[in-house]
VOVODO-420169 format. One record per residue (C-alpha): residue number from 1; z, x negated, y negated. Coordinates in Angstrom, 3 decimals, padded with zeros to 6 digits, always signed. Example, Ala and Ser with C-alpha at 12.3 -4.5 7.8 and 13.67 -1.06 7.14 Angstrom:
2
@n = 1; up = +007.800; east = -012.300; north = +004.500 .
@n = 2; up = +007.140; east = -013.670; north = +001.060 .
REM end
This chain:
304
@n = 1; up = +027.287; east = -088.088; north = -003.793 .
@n = 2; up = +027.980; east = -084.981; north = -006.047 .
@n = 3; up = +030.807; east = -082.317; north = -005.631 .
@n = 4; up = +029.401; east = -079.429; north = -003.605 .
@n = 5; up = +031.728; east = -076.741; north = -004.963 .
@n = 6; up = +031.110; east = -074.361; north = -008.022 .
@n = 7; up = +032.262; east = -075.453; north = -010.766 .
@n = 8; up = +033.851; east = -072.715; north = -012.869 .
@n = 9; up = +035.980; east = -072.159; north = -016.539 .
@n = 10; up = +038.600; east = -072.008; north = -014.520 .
@n = 11; up = +038.339; east = -075.613; north = -012.868 .
@n = 12; up = +037.531; east = -077.948; north = -015.359 .
@n = 13; up = +039.891; east = -080.475; north = -014.740 .
@n = 14; up = +038.566; east = -080.518; north = -010.773 .
@n = 15; up = +035.622; east = -082.430; north = -012.264 .
@n = 16; up = +035.083; east = -086.202; north = -011.321 .
@n = 17; up = +032.777; east = -086.487; north = -015.017 .
@n = 18; up = +033.130; east = -089.961; north = -014.776 .
@n = 19; up = +031.172; east = -090.580; north = -011.130 .
@n = 20; up = +028.242; east = -092.981; north = -010.324 .
@n = 21; up = +025.022; east = -091.232; north = -010.674 .
@n = 22; up = +021.666; east = -092.500; north = -009.259 .
@n = 23; up = +019.440; east = -090.916; north = -011.761 .
@n = 24; up = +016.030; east = -092.130; north = -009.890 .
@n = 25; up = +017.288; east = -090.330; north = -007.122 .
@n = 26; up = +018.722; east = -087.578; north = -008.999 .
@n = 27; up = +014.941; east = -087.246; north = -010.725 .
@n = 28; up = +013.053; east = -087.555; north = -007.708 .
@n = 29; up = +015.253; east = -085.199; north = -005.878 .
@n = 30; up = +014.671; east = -082.451; north = -008.679 .
@n = 31; up = +010.891; east = -083.153; north = -008.760 .
@n = 32; up = +010.058; east = -082.470; north = -005.402 .
@n = 33; up = +012.224; east = -079.515; north = -005.771 .
@n = 34; up = +010.498; east = -078.255; north = -008.687 .
@n = 35; up = +007.178; east = -078.475; north = -006.794 .
@n = 36; up = +008.654; east = -076.208; north = -004.338 .
@n = 37; up = +009.531; east = -073.817; north = -006.876 .
@n = 38; up = +005.918; east = -073.836; north = -008.406 .
@n = 39; up = +004.979; east = -073.275; north = -004.590 .
@n = 40; up = +006.489; east = -069.774; north = -004.352 .
@n = 41; up = +009.708; east = -071.273; north = -002.670 .
@n = 42; up = +012.660; east = -070.161; north = -004.699 .
@n = 43; up = +015.641; east = -070.377; north = -001.553 .
@n = 44; up = +017.284; east = -073.054; north = -003.283 .
@n = 45; up = +017.868; east = -070.899; north = -006.263 .
@n = 46; up = +018.972; east = -067.911; north = -004.448 .
@n = 47; up = +022.352; east = -069.893; north = -003.257 .
@n = 48; up = +024.933; east = -070.264; north = -005.241 .
@n = 49; up = +026.697; east = -073.187; north = -003.590 .
@n = 50; up = +022.475; east = -075.122; north = -004.030 .
@n = 51; up = +023.115; east = -073.986; north = -007.226 .
@n = 52; up = +026.154; east = -075.547; north = -007.696 .
@n = 53; up = +024.883; east = -078.936; north = -006.484 .
@n = 54; up = +021.825; east = -078.963; north = -008.501 .
@n = 55; up = +023.684; east = -078.530; north = -012.225 .
@n = 56; up = +026.619; east = -081.268; north = -011.144 .
@n = 57; up = +024.827; east = -083.770; north = -013.344 .
@n = 58; up = +025.010; east = -081.875; north = -016.568 .
@n = 59; up = +029.065; east = -082.312; north = -016.146 .
@n = 60; up = +028.371; east = -086.399; north = -015.448 .
@n = 61; up = +028.696; east = -088.400; north = -018.289 .
@n = 62; up = +026.501; east = -091.370; north = -016.592 .
@n = 63; up = +023.672; east = -088.752; north = -016.046 .
@n = 64; up = +020.121; east = -090.043; north = -017.927 .
@n = 65; up = +018.884; east = -087.288; north = -020.346 .
@n = 66; up = +015.490; east = -087.196; north = -018.476 .
@n = 67; up = +017.931; east = -086.003; north = -015.399 .
@n = 68; up = +019.675; east = -083.556; north = -017.674 .
@n = 69; up = +016.006; east = -081.929; north = -018.867 .
@n = 70; up = +014.899; east = -081.983; north = -015.275 .
@n = 71; up = +018.159; east = -079.707; north = -014.282 .
@n = 72; up = +017.513; east = -077.210; north = -016.876 .
@n = 73; up = +013.694; east = -077.043; north = -016.495 .
@n = 74; up = +014.112; east = -076.603; north = -012.966 .
@n = 75; up = +016.481; east = -073.754; north = -013.317 .
@n = 76; up = +014.220; east = -072.092; north = -015.868 .
@n = 77; up = +011.494; east = -072.144; north = -013.567 .
@n = 78; up = +011.663; east = -068.770; north = -011.716 .
@n = 79; up = +011.724; east = -066.992; north = -015.358 .
@n = 80; up = +008.431; east = -068.590; north = -016.815 .
@n = 81; up = +006.675; east = -068.639; north = -013.260 .
@n = 82; up = +004.009; east = -066.448; north = -011.790 .
@n = 83; up = +005.296; east = -065.016; north = -008.488 .
@n = 84; up = +008.881; east = -063.523; north = -008.339 .
@n = 85; up = +009.388; east = -060.381; north = -008.519 .
@n = 86; up = +012.057; east = -058.814; north = -010.850 .
@n = 87; up = +014.414; east = -058.206; north = -008.343 .
@n = 88; up = +014.482; east = -061.748; north = -007.182 .
@n = 89; up = +014.649; east = -062.881; north = -010.879 .
@n = 90; up = +017.785; east = -060.867; north = -011.596 .
@n = 91; up = +019.195; east = -062.153; north = -008.031 .
@n = 92; up = +018.910; east = -065.716; north = -009.036 .
@n = 93; up = +020.580; east = -064.296; north = -012.728 .
@n = 94; up = +023.230; east = -062.970; north = -010.186 .
@n = 95; up = +023.619; east = -066.737; north = -008.447 .
@n = 96; up = +023.620; east = -068.526; north = -012.173 .
@n = 97; up = +026.463; east = -066.048; north = -013.282 .
@n = 98; up = +028.647; east = -066.380; north = -010.081 .
@n = 99; up = +027.821; east = -070.742; north = -010.131 .
@n = 100; up = +029.023; east = -070.668; north = -013.895 .
@n = 101; up = +025.267; east = -072.464; north = -014.822 .
@n = 102; up = +025.653; east = -071.712; north = -018.334 .
@n = 103; up = +029.325; east = -072.816; north = -019.146 .
@n = 104; up = +027.848; east = -076.228; north = -017.315 .
@n = 105; up = +024.605; east = -076.302; north = -019.396 .
@n = 106; up = +027.191; east = -076.042; north = -022.748 .
@n = 107; up = +029.285; east = -079.041; north = -020.951 .
@n = 108; up = +025.759; east = -080.919; north = -021.168 .
@n = 109; up = +026.031; east = -080.950; north = -024.811 .
@n = 110; up = +028.950; east = -083.421; north = -024.856 .
@n = 111; up = +027.095; east = -085.501; north = -022.034 .
@n = 112; up = +024.308; east = -085.847; north = -024.759 .
@n = 113; up = +026.346; east = -086.153; north = -027.748 .
@n = 114; up = +028.780; east = -088.562; north = -026.240 .
@n = 115; up = +028.714; east = -091.802; north = -028.078 .
@n = 116; up = +026.692; east = -094.129; north = -025.403 .
@n = 117; up = +028.240; east = -097.207; north = -026.762 .
@n = 118; up = +031.119; east = -096.222; north = -025.465 .
@n = 119; up = +031.774; east = -098.323; north = -022.277 .
@n = 120; up = +032.224; east = -096.903; north = -018.727 .
@n = 121; up = +035.605; east = -097.944; north = -018.412 .
@n = 122; up = +036.384; east = -096.312; north = -021.356 .
@n = 123; up = +034.901; east = -092.903; north = -019.868 .
@n = 124; up = +038.185; east = -090.649; north = -020.132 .
@n = 125; up = +038.366; east = -087.904; north = -017.447 .
@n = 126; up = +039.016; east = -084.372; north = -017.827 .
@n = 127; up = +042.865; east = -084.809; north = -018.694 .
@n = 128; up = +041.833; east = -086.722; north = -021.793 .
@n = 129; up = +038.311; east = -085.461; north = -022.793 .
@n = 130; up = +039.406; east = -084.685; north = -026.023 .
@n = 131; up = +039.418; east = -088.208; north = -026.562 .
@n = 132; up = +035.749; east = -088.601; north = -026.104 .
@n = 133; up = +033.741; east = -090.063; north = -029.188 .
@n = 134; up = +030.373; east = -088.115; north = -030.008 .
@n = 135; up = +027.637; east = -089.537; north = -032.003 .
@n = 136; up = +025.827; east = -087.916; north = -034.991 .
@n = 137; up = +022.503; east = -086.519; north = -034.598 .
@n = 138; up = +020.982; east = -088.860; north = -036.621 .
@n = 139; up = +021.851; east = -090.715; north = -033.235 .
@n = 140; up = +020.326; east = -088.765; north = -030.749 .
@n = 141; up = +017.314; east = -090.587; north = -029.134 .
@n = 142; up = +013.792; east = -088.869; north = -028.386 .
@n = 143; up = +015.137; east = -088.187; north = -024.702 .
@n = 144; up = +018.656; east = -086.508; north = -026.061 .
@n = 145; up = +016.535; east = -084.383; north = -028.383 .
@n = 146; up = +013.928; east = -083.358; north = -025.561 .
@n = 147; up = +016.886; east = -082.830; north = -023.228 .
@n = 148; up = +018.887; east = -080.691; north = -025.877 .
@n = 149; up = +015.739; east = -078.285; north = -026.286 .
@n = 150; up = +014.900; east = -077.940; north = -022.836 .
@n = 151; up = +018.887; east = -077.028; north = -022.478 .
@n = 152; up = +019.027; east = -074.416; north = -025.517 .
@n = 153; up = +015.628; east = -072.734; north = -024.315 .
@n = 154; up = +017.172; east = -071.898; north = -020.922 .
@n = 155; up = +020.643; east = -071.042; north = -022.777 .
@n = 156; up = +019.170; east = -068.827; north = -024.795 .
@n = 157; up = +016.884; east = -066.735; north = -022.670 .
@n = 158; up = +019.604; east = -065.986; north = -020.402 .
@n = 159; up = +022.404; east = -064.830; north = -023.007 .
@n = 160; up = +019.326; east = -062.485; north = -024.025 .
@n = 161; up = +018.916; east = -061.430; north = -020.105 .
@n = 162; up = +022.481; east = -060.776; north = -019.509 .
@n = 163; up = +025.257; east = -059.842; north = -021.628 .
@n = 164; up = +027.626; east = -061.513; north = -019.075 .
@n = 165; up = +025.692; east = -064.758; north = -019.898 .
@n = 166; up = +026.683; east = -064.351; north = -023.810 .
@n = 167; up = +030.367; east = -063.697; north = -022.688 .
@n = 168; up = +030.074; east = -067.003; north = -020.934 .
@n = 169; up = +028.600; east = -068.552; north = -023.572 .
@n = 170; up = +031.429; east = -067.554; north = -026.180 .
@n = 171; up = +034.271; east = -068.792; north = -023.763 .
@n = 172; up = +032.614; east = -071.929; north = -023.054 .
@n = 173; up = +032.054; east = -073.332; north = -026.453 .
@n = 174; up = +036.078; east = -072.121; north = -027.053 .
@n = 175; up = +037.328; east = -073.594; north = -024.291 .
@n = 176; up = +035.154; east = -076.893; north = -024.612 .
@n = 177; up = +035.698; east = -077.103; north = -028.084 .
@n = 178; up = +032.146; east = -077.366; north = -028.630 .
@n = 179; up = +032.238; east = -075.640; north = -032.231 .
@n = 180; up = +031.658; east = -079.059; north = -033.812 .
@n = 181; up = +028.590; east = -079.989; north = -031.747 .
@n = 182; up = +027.069; east = -076.861; north = -032.412 .
@n = 183; up = +027.229; east = -077.160; north = -036.301 .
@n = 184; up = +025.614; east = -080.730; north = -035.311 .
@n = 185; up = +022.748; east = -079.489; north = -033.658 .
@n = 186; up = +022.224; east = -076.787; north = -036.285 .
@n = 187; up = +021.401; east = -079.766; north = -038.609 .
@n = 188; up = +018.342; east = -080.644; north = -036.416 .
@n = 189; up = +015.720; east = -078.697; north = -038.577 .
@n = 190; up = +013.841; east = -081.934; north = -039.428 .
@n = 191; up = +013.829; east = -083.601; north = -035.587 .
@n = 192; up = +014.048; east = -080.288; north = -033.230 .
@n = 193; up = +013.258; east = -077.264; north = -034.728 .
@n = 194; up = +013.032; east = -075.112; north = -031.385 .
@n = 195; up = +017.120; east = -076.225; north = -030.920 .
@n = 196; up = +017.692; east = -074.745; north = -034.441 .
@n = 197; up = +016.021; east = -071.510; north = -034.121 .
@n = 198; up = +017.544; east = -070.870; north = -030.359 .
@n = 199; up = +020.931; east = -071.450; north = -031.933 .
@n = 200; up = +020.406; east = -069.246; north = -034.752 .
@n = 201; up = +018.947; east = -066.182; north = -032.539 .
@n = 202; up = +021.994; east = -066.573; north = -030.337 .
@n = 203; up = +024.716; east = -066.804; north = -032.955 .
@n = 204; up = +022.868; east = -063.772; north = -034.370 .
@n = 205; up = +023.116; east = -061.892; north = -030.722 .
@n = 206; up = +026.850; east = -062.421; north = -030.383 .
@n = 207; up = +027.356; east = -060.693; north = -033.686 .
@n = 208; up = +025.285; east = -057.574; north = -032.809 .
@n = 209; up = +026.118; east = -057.387; north = -029.015 .
@n = 210; up = +029.895; east = -059.061; north = -029.067 .
@n = 211; up = +031.775; east = -058.719; north = -032.285 .
@n = 212; up = +034.927; east = -059.412; north = -030.882 .
@n = 213; up = +033.514; east = -062.952; north = -030.836 .
@n = 214; up = +032.719; east = -063.050; north = -034.653 .
@n = 215; up = +035.552; east = -065.445; north = -035.225 .
@n = 216; up = +033.704; east = -068.040; north = -033.211 .
@n = 217; up = +030.395; east = -067.375; north = -035.150 .
@n = 218; up = +032.300; east = -067.590; north = -038.556 .
@n = 219; up = +033.970; east = -070.803; north = -037.136 .
@n = 220; up = +030.459; east = -072.361; north = -036.502 .
@n = 221; up = +028.978; east = -071.143; north = -040.145 .
@n = 222; up = +031.547; east = -070.847; north = -042.075 .
@n = 223; up = +034.310; east = -073.940; north = -040.541 .
@n = 224; up = +035.745; east = -076.682; north = -043.107 .
@n = 225; up = +036.271; east = -080.007; north = -042.364 .
@n = 226; up = +039.600; east = -081.750; north = -042.758 .
@n = 227; up = +038.861; east = -082.558; north = -046.228 .
@n = 228; up = +038.031; east = -079.041; north = -047.452 .
@n = 229; up = +033.823; east = -079.258; north = -047.182 .
@n = 230; up = +031.276; east = -077.245; north = -045.360 .
@n = 231; up = +030.976; east = -078.817; north = -042.080 .
@n = 232; up = +027.486; east = -076.887; north = -041.955 .
@n = 233; up = +025.346; east = -076.419; north = -045.452 .
@n = 234; up = +023.893; east = -072.877; north = -044.627 .
@n = 235; up = +022.300; east = -072.770; north = -047.582 .
@n = 236; up = +020.259; east = -075.337; north = -046.760 .
@n = 237; up = +018.869; east = -073.453; north = -043.735 .
@n = 238; up = +018.228; east = -070.886; north = -046.258 .
@n = 239; up = +015.507; east = -073.375; north = -047.690 .
@n = 240; up = +014.004; east = -075.141; north = -044.838 .
@n = 241; up = +010.029; east = -074.828; north = -044.464 .
@n = 242; up = +010.147; east = -072.880; north = -041.306 .
@n = 243; up = +010.040; east = -068.855; north = -042.063 .
@n = 244; up = +011.814; east = -068.361; north = -038.953 .
@n = 245; up = +014.641; east = -070.014; north = -039.582 .
@n = 246; up = +014.719; east = -069.043; north = -042.900 .
@n = 247; up = +014.854; east = -064.979; north = -041.903 .
@n = 248; up = +017.220; east = -065.677; north = -038.849 .
@n = 249; up = +019.484; east = -067.520; north = -041.307 .
@n = 250; up = +019.415; east = -064.362; north = -043.762 .
@n = 251; up = +019.780; east = -062.458; north = -040.434 .
@n = 252; up = +022.944; east = -064.094; north = -039.866 .
@n = 253; up = +024.508; east = -063.998; north = -043.101 .
@n = 254; up = +023.894; east = -060.212; north = -043.432 .
@n = 255; up = +025.549; east = -059.649; north = -040.194 .
@n = 256; up = +028.406; east = -061.672; north = -041.283 .
@n = 257; up = +028.800; east = -059.901; north = -044.730 .
@n = 258; up = +029.016; east = -056.685; north = -042.107 .
@n = 259; up = +031.556; east = -057.971; north = -039.930 .
@n = 260; up = +033.443; east = -061.059; north = -041.697 .
@n = 261; up = +032.864; east = -059.966; north = -045.610 .
@n = 262; up = +035.918; east = -060.857; north = -046.571 .
@n = 263; up = +035.494; east = -064.455; north = -045.511 .
@n = 264; up = +032.235; east = -064.499; north = -046.156 .
@n = 265; up = +032.636; east = -063.962; north = -049.831 .
@n = 266; up = +035.444; east = -066.382; north = -050.216 .
@n = 267; up = +032.771; east = -069.150; north = -048.914 .
@n = 268; up = +029.706; east = -067.848; north = -051.159 .
@n = 269; up = +029.090; east = -071.251; north = -053.233 .
@n = 270; up = +026.552; east = -070.804; north = -055.953 .
@n = 271; up = +024.245; east = -072.503; north = -054.122 .
@n = 272; up = +023.834; east = -070.589; north = -051.372 .
@n = 273; up = +023.652; east = -067.282; north = -053.949 .
@n = 274; up = +020.832; east = -069.570; north = -055.644 .
@n = 275; up = +018.844; east = -070.240; north = -052.572 .
@n = 276; up = +018.948; east = -066.565; north = -051.494 .
@n = 277; up = +017.810; east = -065.713; north = -054.872 .
@n = 278; up = +014.794; east = -068.178; north = -054.359 .
@n = 279; up = +014.188; east = -066.337; north = -051.483 .
@n = 280; up = +012.916; east = -063.440; north = -053.476 .
@n = 281; up = +009.617; east = -065.143; north = -053.941 .
@n = 282; up = +009.286; east = -066.049; north = -050.845 .
@n = 283; up = +005.667; east = -065.865; north = -049.224 .
@n = 284; up = +007.036; east = -064.054; north = -046.082 .
@n = 285; up = +007.345; east = -060.772; north = -046.294 .
@n = 286; up = +009.904; east = -060.408; north = -043.720 .
@n = 287; up = +012.153; east = -063.077; north = -045.211 .
@n = 288; up = +011.585; east = -061.633; north = -048.484 .
@n = 289; up = +013.015; east = -057.922; north = -047.210 .
@n = 290; up = +015.800; east = -059.375; north = -045.434 .
@n = 291; up = +016.944; east = -061.156; north = -048.244 .
@n = 292; up = +016.874; east = -057.810; north = -050.666 .
@n = 293; up = +018.920; east = -055.949; north = -047.924 .
@n = 294; up = +021.100; east = -059.008; north = -048.230 .
@n = 295; up = +022.118; east = -059.515; north = -051.761 .
@n = 296; up = +022.376; east = -055.696; north = -051.823 .
@n = 297; up = +025.120; east = -055.878; north = -049.172 .
@n = 298; up = +026.487; east = -059.197; north = -051.017 .
@n = 299; up = +026.554; east = -056.834; north = -054.340 .
@n = 300; up = +028.386; east = -053.929; north = -052.693 .
@n = 301; up = +031.054; east = -055.778; north = -051.239 .
@n = 302; up = +031.612; east = -058.415; north = -054.244 .
@n = 303; up = +032.330; east = -054.726; north = -056.504 .
@n = 304; up = +034.654; east = -053.568; north = -053.629 .
REM end
């Protein structure tokens, strides 16, 4: 049916990511397990081999978005329901680390974004994975976005709960070449706001707790296309209607100014500065104060 061995950062090539999957059967299986979890039976998430079975669809290009959403929801249940003790949740987190749940969640980004027009016969295996074509964010369906939101929510919780998950996140994004996908997902502010706010929180956390991975954040936020244009227009996030998006973007720019000031200065556009200045009049006090701090920092680094 599905592989039962653990899927690790060191065994990407062992995955059969084009195997047939019975989506309806998987949905029924996951639904039953979620009902057990809700009744307080957590055993299935305390065993590394069982968790490895549950996460298998996350790396299968034939898995439906609904199956991916159910997998993420099932894995998140122990952290949102009443009943599990702190010791139990910590034990489950250790199992997730051992089973490499988070790298599999990152791989699911590829499953969600894979071009749906590609025929099953053209689905490359891991050895030719770079040949996979991805859809633009505007082409993602409502089910795709719902699955993406559930996955990002779980990732955001895990990286904030344990630094080892944060390191797995950085490693997996780099190894799986997921930077372009993260950049695309950060443009979903109009369709799936929660995805954007979760990613901004994660990137800020990387800069705060794992500064050795600042280059990864730099590539995501300031990366240029082959034509030399910014892939992610950060200035647009500064004028987003959501105060949370504006505040977290300001924090991100401020931290980049501290850790990668030369790179940031070379990428500061007049539009970015203009939008920062416009936020001095923002109705949100937290955004206003953060912009003041950032503009002061930017002015100092420019003088230097």
